[in-house]
C-alpha positions in Angstrom: 88.3 -103.6 27.7 87.3 -105.5 24.5 83.8 -104.6 23.3 81.4 -107.6 23.2 84.0 -109.7 25.1 83.7 -112.0 28.1 84.4 -109.1 30.5 81.6 -106.9 29.1 79.2 -109.8 28.9 79.9 -110.4 32.6 78.9 -106.8 33.4 82.4 -105.2 33.9 82.6 -101.6 33.0 85.5 -99.3 32.0 87.0 -98.0 35.3 86.4 -101.2 37.2 89.5 -102.8 38.9 90.1 -106.3 40.1 90.6 -106.7 43.9 90.8 -110.5 44.2 91.0 -113.5 41.9 89.7 -116.9 43.2 90.0 -115.6 46.7 93.5 -114.2 46.4 94.1 -110.5 47.0 95.7 -109.0 43.8 95.6 -105.3 44.7 99.4 -105.2 45.2 100.6 -107.7 42.5 101.5 -107.0 38.9 98.9 -107.5 36.2 100.8 -110.5 34.7 100.6 -112.4 38.1 96.9 -111.7 38.4 96.4 -113.0 34.9 98.3 -116.2 35.7 96.1 -116.7 38.8 93.1 -116.5 36.6 94.4 -119.0 34.1 95.6 -121.5 36.7 92.3 -121.5 38.6 89.3 -123.7 38.2 86.8 -123.6 35.3 84.7 -121.2 37.3 86.6 -117.9 37.7 85.7 -115.8 40.8 86.7 -112.2 40.9 86.0 -109.3 43.3 85.6 -106.1 41.3 85.8 -102.5 42.7 84.9 -99.1 41.4 85.2 -95.5 42.5 82.0 -94.4 44.4 81.8 -91.4 42.1 80.6 -93.8 39.5 77.9 -95.1 41.9 75.5 -98.0 40.9 72.6 -95.5 40.7 74.2 -93.1 38.3 71.3 -91.5 36.4 70.6 -92.6 32.9 70.1 -89.9 30.1 67.7 -87.1 31.0 66.0 -87.4 27.5 66.6 -89.6 24.5 64.8 -90.5 21.3 64.7 -89.9 17.5 64.4 -86.4 16.1 64.8 -85.0 12.6 67.7 -82.6 12.4 67.9 -80.0 9.7 71.2 -80.2 7.7 73.0 -77.0 6.7 75.3 -78.7 4.2 75.8 -76.8 1.0 75.5 -80.0 -1.0 72.5 -81.7 0.7 69.7 -79.8 2.3 66.8 -81.3 4.2 66.0 -83.3 7.3 67.9 -86.3 8.6 66.6 -88.7 11.3 69.1 -89.1 14.1 69.1 -90.6 17.6 69.5 -87.9 20.2 70.7 -88.3 23.8 70.5 -85.5 26.4 72.7 -86.4 29.3 73.1 -85.0 32.8 76.3 -83.3 31.8 74.0 -80.8 30.0 75.3 -81.9 26.6 73.2 -83.1 23.7 74.7 -86.0 21.7 73.5 -87.5 18.5 74.1 -90.8 16.7 73.0 -92.2 13.3 71.0 -95.0 14.9 69.7 -95.9 18.3 71.9 -99.0 18.3 75.0 -96.8 18.1 74.6 -95.3 21.5 77.1 -96.9 23.9 78.8 -98.8 21.0 80.3 -96.0 18.9 81.3 -92.4 19.3 78.6 -89.8 18.9 78.5 -88.0 15.5 78.6 -84.7 17.4 77.6 -83.1 20.7 76.6 -79.6 21.8 76.8 -78.1 25.2 73.4 -76.6 26.2 74.3 -74.6 29.2 73.5 -70.9 28.4 71.9 -71.8 25.0 68.6 -70.4 23.7 65.9 -73.1 23.2 62.4 -72.4 21.8 59.7 -73.6 19.4 59.9 -72.2 15.9 57.3 -71.8 13.2 59.4 -69.9 10.6 60.0 -72.9 8.5 56.3 -73.7 8.0 56.7 -77.2 9.4 54.9 -78.4 12.6 56.7 -79.5 15.8 59.9 -77.7 15.0 62.1 -76.2 17.7 65.5 -74.6 17.6 68.6 -74.4 19.8 71.3 -71.8 19.7 74.3 -73.0 21.8 76.6 -70.3 23.1 79.8 -71.7 21.6 78.4 -73.1 18.3 77.9 -69.9 16.3 74.9 -71.4 14.5 71.3 -72.3 15.1 70.2 -76.0 15.1 66.7 -76.9 14.0 64.9 -80.1 15.2 61.6 -81.6 14.3 59.7 -84.0 16.6 56.9 -86.4 15.7 54.2 -84.8 17.7 53.5 -81.7 19.8 53.8 -83.7 23.0 57.2 -85.0 21.9 58.4 -81.5 21.1 57.3 -80.3 24.6 59.1 -83.2 26.2 62.4 -82.2 24.5 61.9 -78.5 25.1 61.3 -79.1 28.8 64.4 -81.3 29.2 66.6 -79.0 27.1 65.4 -75.9 29.0 66.5 -77.6 32.3 70.0 -78.3 30.8 70.2 -74.6 29.6 70.0 -73.5 33.3 71.2 -76.4 35.4 70.2 -76.2 39.0 73.0 -75.4 41.4 73.9 -78.4 43.6 75.5 -78.5 47.0 78.4 -81.0 46.8 79.2 -81.1 50.5 77.2 -84.3 51.0 78.9 -85.9 47.9 82.3 -84.9 49.3 81.5 -86.5 52.6 80.3 -89.8 51.1 83.4 -90.0 49.0 85.5 -89.5 52.1 83.6 -92.2 53.9 84.0 -94.5 51.0 87.8 -94.3 51.4 87.6 -95.6 55.0 87.4 -99.2 56.3 83.8 -100.1 57.2 84.4 -100.0 60.9 86.0 -96.5 60.7 82.7 -94.9 59.5 81.4 -93.0 62.5 78.0 -93.7 64.0 76.5 -95.9 61.2 72.8 -96.2 61.1 72.9 -99.9 60.2 75.6 -102.4 59.3 75.9 -106.1 58.4 75.9 -108.5 55.5 73.5 -108.0 52.5 73.2 -109.9 49.2 72.6 -107.8 46.1 71.0 -109.1 43.0 73.3 -108.5 40.0 72.1 -107.3 36.6 71.6 -110.8 35.2 69.0 -111.5 37.9 70.3 -114.9 38.6 73.2 -114.4 41.0 73.3 -112.8 44.5 76.5 -111.1 45.5 77.3 -110.8 49.2 78.7 -107.5 50.6 79.4 -106.1 54.0 77.3 -102.9 54.1 77.3 -99.7 56.1 74.3 -97.3 56.0 75.2 -93.7 56.8 73.3 -90.4 56.0 71.4 -91.6 53.0 74.1 -93.7 51.4 74.6 -97.4 51.5 78.3 -98.3 51.2 79.2 -101.7 49.8 82.4 -103.6 50.9 83.9 -106.9 49.8 84.2 -107.9 53.5 84.4 -106.4 57.0 88.3 -106.4 56.6 88.2 -104.2 53.5 90.2 -101.0 53.5 87.7 -99.0 51.3 84.2 -99.3 49.8 83.7 -101.0 46.4 80.9 -98.5 45.7 77.7 -97.0 47.1 74.1 -96.4 46.5 72.8 -92.8 46.9 69.3 -93.3 48.4 67.8 -89.8 48.1 64.2 -90.1 47.0 64.2 -93.9 47.0 61.3 -95.9 48.5 61.8 -99.1 50.4 59.5 -102.1 50.6 59.6 -105.9 51.3 59.3 -107.8 48.1 59.1 -111.6 47.5 61.4 -112.8 44.7 62.3 -116.2 43.4 64.1 -118.5 45.8 64.5 -115.6 48.3 61.4 -115.6 50.4 61.8 -111.9 51.3 63.9 -109.3 49.6 64.3 -105.5 50.1 63.3 -103.5 47.0 64.8 -100.0 46.6 62.8 -98.2 44.0 64.0 -94.9 42.6 62.0 -91.7 42.4 62.1 -91.8 38.6 63.1 -94.1 35.7 66.4 -92.3 35.3 67.8 -94.4 38.2 68.2 -98.1 38.8 66.0 -100.3 41.1 67.9 -102.5 43.5 67.0 -105.7 45.3 68.8 -106.7 48.5 68.4 -109.6 50.9 69.7 -110.0 54.4 70.6 -113.3 56.1 67.1 -113.9 57.5 63.6 -112.2 57.7 64.5 -110.5 61.0 67.6 -108.9 59.6 65.6 -107.9 56.5 63.1 -106.0 58.7 66.0 -104.3 60.6 67.5 -103.1 57.4 64.1 -101.9 56.0 63.4 -99.8 59.1 67.0 -98.3 58.9 66.8 -97.6 55.2 63.4 -95.9 55.5 64.6 -93.8 58.5 67.7 -92.5 56.7 65.8 -91.7 53.5 63.2 -89.8 55.4 65.9 -87.4 56.7 66.6 -86.1 53.2 64.2 -84.0 51.1 64.6 -84.6 47.3 66.3 -81.7 45.6 63.3 -80.8 43.4 61.0 -80.7 46.4 63.4 -78.5 48.3 63.6 -76.0 45.5 59.8 -76.0 45.1 59.4 -75.4 48.8 61.9 -72.5 48.7 60.3 -70.9 45.6 56.8 -71.1 47.1 57.8 -69.2 50.3 56.6 -65.6 50.7 59.5 -63.1 50.0 59.7 -62.0 53.7 60.5 -65.6 54.7 63.4 -65.9 52.3 65.2 -62.7 53.2 68.5 -63.0 55.1 
């Protein structure tokens, strides 16, 4: 996909694939024929886009990001250089020359933090300095924050990446399996029907046929679809009725932290909205957020946790 092109401006991402062009299914036709359909159509091009549910709409944003000064170990130039650092959920720390480079150009470098040693350091006689010793790097990296609070923020985030919490992927495997099914093949859904989702430009509502099942909202192009376009993992989300623009009543899905996206949905009428709100709240309440489950487990007396 061309950077800064029409596709990127419209919100398409790498990995998206075209399902229909101006109402015509193109999943089984060559790329050249799909391109001809697009050129021969009206001035307003309408496409249905799909994506793997593994790149779900609420994929978390970076765990920590911001400017830090990094100590250079070059034999020619010694000192501190200001760089834009991004700690992602893959437990890797990336850095760029400037903030504007993130997402537009390749990182200058990255370091895997799993198993690394991270701690504050006062050996250099400079305040707010901390160091990181990655397992595979064979060297020590020194960073300098702008304040003690900023240093603690980075130390906390990096310490979590050093020892990532084990996750149970059974639920994720089940949702991926469900996403490969037609909507009516998903067993015992908790709610189903048409919903409109507000796109990222906040001026267009996209209609999807939706299935709610076990804390995941699956999005389909239509009731006749063979698989889901994507899904929203709802663990930890809150649900409320929210007025917005021309839509008198919308459903707001607010995430547990700023790492995730907020979604706005709207059913066909207020009665349907209330039905969806009740179903969404019910399915979310069945799931305890991971951090709370771990806290509950760790706070139990030893005799309660023995097998």
